[in-house]
N, C-alpha and C positions, 0 to 999 in steps of 0.2 A: 692476274692479281692486284693488281693497281687499279684495273677496270672496277673489277670485285670491290674493292674499297670506296673509291667513287660513288659506286649504286650506293653502298652502305651508307656513306656520308649525306648524301641525298634525300635517300628514304629517313634518314634522323631531321636532315634540317625541314624537309617538308612535314614531318611530322610534328615538328617544334611548331613551324609554322600553325601547323593545322590550330594545335594547342591555343596558342596565341590570339586565333583569332574566336574559338569559343571563349575565354575567357574575356577579350573586350566588348563579345556579345554579351554576357554574362553582367560584365559591368553598367552595360548601356539599361538594362530594367530597375526598373525601379526597387528600391531599398527596401519597401514590402513586401513585393514579389520575392527577391529574394531570403528575407529572412522566413516565408512560409512555405518555400521550396522544401527544405530539410522535414521539417512539421509533416507537410502532408505526405511524402512518400515516404515517411515511416508508418503512417497511419494508415493507407493503402496495403503497404507491404505487410501491416499484423491483419488488418480485414481478410486477405486472402492467403493469411498461412497455412489455414485447413487445410488447402489446393492446393498445396506444395511444399506442406514439411514432411513429407514422406522420402520423395525423392532429392531432399537435402544429401549433398554427404556426410559421414561421421567425421566428428569433432575428436582430433586428436586425442587421446586420455579421458576426453568427457563421454565419447561414444556419439548416439544419435542424437538429435537434435527433439526437443523437447514434445510429446505428445499434445495433441489438443486437450485429454484430459489436463492433463498437470501445463498444461497452457491457462486451461482455467484458473487451478488454483494460484498459479503465480499472477496474473491480474489483481484476482482479489486480495491478497497479499500486499501489493502493490500500493493498493487501495488503501490499507489499513498503514502503510509505512507514509504516504503523502498527509493523511490526516495525522498520522503522530509526528509529523515534519510542522506540522502548525504549532504544535504544542513547542516541541523544543527546538526545531530549527528556528521559527520565525519569532515568537517569543522566549525561546530560553528559559523554557519551566521544564524541568527536567521530571518526565512521569515515567515511574515504572511501574503502574497498573494500569496501560492500556487494553489490555485484556479483560478488563472489565467493561468495555463500552462495546467489545469483540462479543461478551458473553451477553449482553444485553439484547443487543441486535439480534443475534441468534435464538436465543429463547424467547423475544416476541415474534419469530415466525414462525416456531414450534408453539406457541399460545393460539396465535389468530388463522394457523393453517393448518390446523392439524386435528384428531379427536380424543384431545387430550383432556379436554374439561365435557367430554362431551355424557357425563353423568349427572352435570347437572347444568348444560345451557345447549342450544344448537342452532347457528343461524349460517345463514352463506350468503354471502357478497360476492358475487362474481366470481366464484371459485369453478375452478377447472379440473379433470383429472381423476375426481372424486361422488361419489353418489350423491345425488341430490339430497337423500335422504339420510344420508351419514351424520352420525351425533359429533357435537363440538362446534368450535368455531370452524369458518373454512372461509377466509378472506379474501380476495387476490393479492394475489405476491404481491404486485406494480402497490399496491396502498399499503400492503404489510413494510416493503422497502420503505415507503414514506414515514410510516407512522414509525418504525423503527428508527430514522435519524432522527425523528423529533420528538423522540424518547429518549434517545441517548441523549443528546444535545441537553434534554433539561437534567437527567441524572449527573452529566458533565458539569452543570452548573452547581449541582448539589457538593458535587466530589471539590468543585475549583473553590469555592465560598469557604468552607473553613481551611484551605491550604494558601488562599490568598498571602496574607502577613506574611508566608516561609518563604526562606531561600535557601539557594544549593542543597545543601545535605537532607537540611531538615524537611524541604519540600520533597526530596527524591525517597525519604521513610515515610512519609506520611502517604504517598502515594502508592508506596510496595505495599502499605497495609490495606488501602484500599482494592489492590489488584489482589491480595493473598484471602481479604473477605469473602470475593466474588466467586470461586472454586466451592469454599464451604458451604455458602448460601443454594450453589447448584447442584451439589454432593448430599445435603441434607433438605433439602426442600420439601423433601416428600412428606414431611410432616412440619411444618413452618410454624417455631416457638410452641409445638409441642400441642394445636389443635387441632390437628388432623388435619388443616387444608394441605394438597397436593400442589405444590406450586413448579417443583421443575423433574418431579417423577425419579427426585434422588440418582441413583449410581448406574437404573437400566435406561436416563436419558427418555427423550420425547421421541416417537415414529411411529408411521409416516409424517412425514411434511409433504405437503401437496407441492404438485412443481410449477414452473410457470408458466403462462398460455396466456391467452386471448380468448377461449372461447368459441363456440360454433358461429357463433355470428358471426365476430369478426371475421371468422377463416371465412364463410363462406360470402358475406361483404368484402373484404379486403385483402382476402387470400392468407392474409398474418396465421402463424400455426397456433392451434387450437389447444397444443397440450406437447409440451417440449420431450416429455417422455417416450409417449407415441409415435412421435415424429421422426421419420427414417435420417432427417440431419440434425437429431435433437442435440447430439454432442457439438456440433456447431452453432446449434442455436443458443448452448449456453455460454459459448463463449466468447459469442458476438455481441451477448448480450452484457457480458462482463464485461468487454471493450468498452460497449457504449458508457457503463455505469463509469469504467475508470477515465476514460475522455472528459467524462463531466466533472470529476472529481480534481482534474487536473486543471479544466476552463477554472472553475472556480478557485483553486487554488493559484492560480494565478493572477486572478483577478482581487483575490482580496490580495495577496503580497504587495500590489500595485495602489492599491488605495488607500483612503488615509487612515486605518483601522491598519492594515498591514506595514504602513509606515509609524505607527505608532506602535508596534509588536515589537519593531528591529531594533527602535528608540529603549524599549526597555532590555532587549537582549544585551546591548550593547554598556548600557547604563541606567537602572533603575531609578538612581536619586536624578540623574541629570534629569532624565525625562519626567518623573515627576514633577521637577523645579521648572520644565519647560510650561508645563499644564496638560498633561496627560495623565489620565486619571486612570490612575491605577487599577485599582480595582472591578472597575468597568472592564479593561481592555483585557484583563488579563482571564476572567471571567469568558468574554467571547474568542478569545483562543481555545479556553478547556470547551464551550458549547460547538464550537465549529471544527478543532478535532474529532470532537464524541461523535458529531454528529455522519461526517462517513466513515469511523470504525462502527455505528450501527448498521448503514445500507451495508455495508462489506461482510459484517456479520451473517444479516438477513438474508441476501443473496446465497451466500456459502452455505448456510442452513439447507437453503431450499436445495442447492445444486448436489449436499451431500441425502438431503431425506432424509436427515435425523438430527440428534442434538444429546451431547453427552456430556458431561462433566468433565470426564479427563483431556475436554478436548481447550480445557482454558487456563490451564495453571500457569505459573508465574514464567515458567523459561519462554511462555510465547510472546511477555511483553519484551522481554530480553531479547529475544528473536527478532521481532519488528523494530527495535531499536536499535540493533547493530545493523541494519539495513538501512537505517537512515544514518547513523554514521559513518558507515561504509561508502555509500554513496556522495555523501558531501553535505552537511546540516546547512538547509535553508534554502538548499539547487531542486527544484524539482525534476529536472532529469537527470541528477546523479541518483536521486534518491528513486526514480524510475527505474534504472541501472542496476542498483545496490542492493533493491529489492524482489528486482527479476532473477538476480545471479543466485543470491542465499536461497530462492523460493525454490530456484531450480535444482541445487545441490539438496536439498533436502525432500524432493521429493524424486528427483530421478537420476542427479549428477553423483553424488556419492557412492550410488548402487553399483553405474556404468563405472567410476572409476573403480572402485572394488572387483570386479570384474576382469576388468583390463589388468591392472597389475597381478590378479590371481594367475590368468592365463598367459602374462609376458614373466613370471617370475615362480611358476608351479606353487603357489601358496594357498591356504587358504583363509583368508583374512575376512572378515565382518565387517570393512569402513563405517559402514552405516551406521554401527556401533558406539564407533567414535566422534559425530558428529560433534554434541559441542567442543569436545577438545577442537576437533578442525575450525569447527566457526571463533574457537577462542583465539586459536593460533591464528587466522585471520585478520580477525580485529588486532592483537600485538603488534602483526608486521605492519597493518597500514597505521597504526599509528605509528609505528616507528619511521617507517618510510614518506609516508605519505599524510600526514595529520589533519589535513584540509581535509581528504575525502577523493574517493576517484574524478568525480568532478564536481569542484567545489564551486561556491557562488564567488561573482568577481568582488567581494567586500572578502569576505574568510580568504581567498589566495591570497588577498594584499596583506591581510594580516599576518598571514605568514611569511610572505615572501619579505616586506616591509619591516614587518614587525612594528609594535606602538614603543614609541619613544618620547621621552618629554621635552618639550622647549624650554628653556628660561625666559623669563621677561626681559633680562639683561643679559649680557655676557658677562660672566663672573669667570672664564678663566684667568684675564688680568687681575682680577680683582686683590687686596690685599690682603694676609690675612689679619 
């Protein structure tokens, strides 16, 4: 008995020594290498996800890990959440109409990569997956994504200019109005202003939308997939492309945050009056926030439309804006990594998670509850719990964490505790 205990103790000591050696070797690495290790590991695991997701064990209560199809949707919604985080998290401008940018991006893909305008015009520019003689505009989806980003940035400026003098609740109400206007235009745009011009095809939506791809020439020369829909691993290609767009969004968001413009956004968020007194141009800085956030929302909307192959006005109701805002608040305002976690979690719940939870509850208790029907109540309850127990978000930025933990107190210019009354 004593010998076995000595062996067990010796094993623990040797294991502890090995861990100490590993820690010492880790600390010897340059700080830049250590800082890049975790993001690199996450990126590699994310790219390899389609190869091992089906072999992962089930998560208690939540069931299986997300399918590749769900992972594409999650990635796109995370992109939109990061775009909104620029407006709300960095600049502190409460935007309740972000769905408008998502809609403009999606309809841009529908206008320039579908047969919608086939009765009046025909043009092909790098199109894939369609007949060369097909009517309508058929532009390469890669060009369409870029055009969608630029167009939505311009729309963001137009929306932002009338609202830049407003603050707080007034700003939120105005952006809410813009968010409500867009679904109505989408639903009634088949006879725009009673002129007979069909812009959005009304409630029927626009479909089909051309798929992504690189065409036969690049397929022969470089081996790139000519058409995602006909490729053997098409779903994986959609996922990897969405992941590349997400990495581009994260990179741009990080660079913007650490730039002079990003510091100006944060100054406005903390104290707009003080920022103006220090020389920050409020109008121009706020306009850039709207434009940058709208740019990434437009890219996400255009790619999502191509992934779904159709656009419908029911995709752009006000609840989408609130849903994306909840992602930002849940993860942590201003923190990119928190927004990624919050956006991925809520998008997963919306796509698969609630259905899996409902199936687990019904199987365990013998009930017949359709949990996804109560999704907005569940999302609201999650948001209330987070606000009560972790108001700074799941992964807050260092600044917001310090504000909530230490508080903001006023310091007097002189000690008034002993001053005579």
